[in-house]
C-alpha positions as CSV (number, residue, x, y, z in Angstrom):
1,X,148.4,16.9,-39.8
2,X,149.6,20.4,-40.3
3,X,150.7,19.7,-43.9
4,X,147.2,18.7,-44.8
5,X,145.9,22.3,-44.1
6,X,148.8,24.6,-44.9
7,X,151.1,25.2,-47.9
8,X,154.9,25.2,-47.6
9,X,155.2,28.9,-47.3
10,X,152.6,29.1,-44.4
11,X,154.4,26.2,-42.6
12,X,157.7,28.0,-42.9
13,X,156.1,31.2,-41.6
14,X,154.6,29.3,-38.7
15,X,157.9,27.8,-37.7
16,X,159.7,31.1,-38.0
17,X,157.0,32.8,-35.8
18,X,157.3,30.1,-33.2
19,X,161.1,30.5,-33.1
20,X,160.9,34.3,-32.9
21,X,158.4,34.3,-30.1
22,X,160.2,31.7,-28.0
23,X,163.8,32.9,-28.7
24,X,165.4,34.7,-25.8
25,X,162.7,33.9,-23.3
26,X,163.6,32.1,-20.1
27,X,161.0,29.4,-20.7
28,X,161.4,29.5,-24.5
29,X,162.5,25.8,-24.6
30,X,159.8,24.6,-22.3
31,X,157.5,22.1,-24.1
32,X,154.2,23.4,-22.5
33,X,155.1,27.0,-23.3
34,X,156.1,26.3,-26.9
35,X,152.9,24.2,-27.3
36,X,150.7,27.1,-26.1
37,X,152.4,29.5,-28.5
38,X,152.2,27.0,-31.4
39,X,148.5,26.4,-30.8
40,X,147.8,30.1,-31.0
41,X,149.8,30.4,-34.2
42,X,147.9,27.5,-35.7
43,X,144.5,29.0,-34.8
44,X,145.6,32.2,-36.5
45,X,146.7,30.4,-39.6
46,X,143.5,28.5,-39.8
47,X,141.6,31.8,-40.1
48,X,143.6,32.7,-43.1
49,X,146.0,35.1,-41.4
50,X,149.3,33.5,-42.6
51,X,151.7,36.5,-42.8
52,X,154.8,36.3,-40.6
53,X,153.8,39.4,-38.7
54,X,150.3,38.1,-38.1
55,X,151.6,34.8,-36.9
56,X,154.2,36.4,-34.6
57,X,151.4,38.6,-33.1
58,X,149.3,35.5,-32.4
59,X,152.3,33.9,-30.7
60,X,152.9,37.0,-28.6
61,X,149.2,37.0,-27.5
62,X,149.7,33.5,-26.3
63,X,152.7,34.6,-24.3
64,X,150.7,37.3,-22.6
65,X,147.8,34.9,-21.9
66,X,150.2,32.3,-20.5
67,X,151.9,34.8,-18.3
68,X,148.6,36.1,-16.9
69,X,147.6,32.5,-16.1
70,X,150.8,31.8,-14.2
71,X,150.6,34.9,-12.1
72,X,148.6,34.7,-8.9
73,X,145.4,36.8,-8.8
């Protein structure tokens, strides 16, 4: 599915961004966590923002959002 929308360079940047965001995090290997980060990275790339920095930023925003959803109000 992803290969239909993105060129090779973008797919590589997306993978690197996912790995950078998840690396060294306690839940970095958790499937649900990685999925949330990946979904945000994909949404970012779909808008045309495909640079590694932009994709990492999108992934970091997902981490912040996920963290706030986990914490009790």
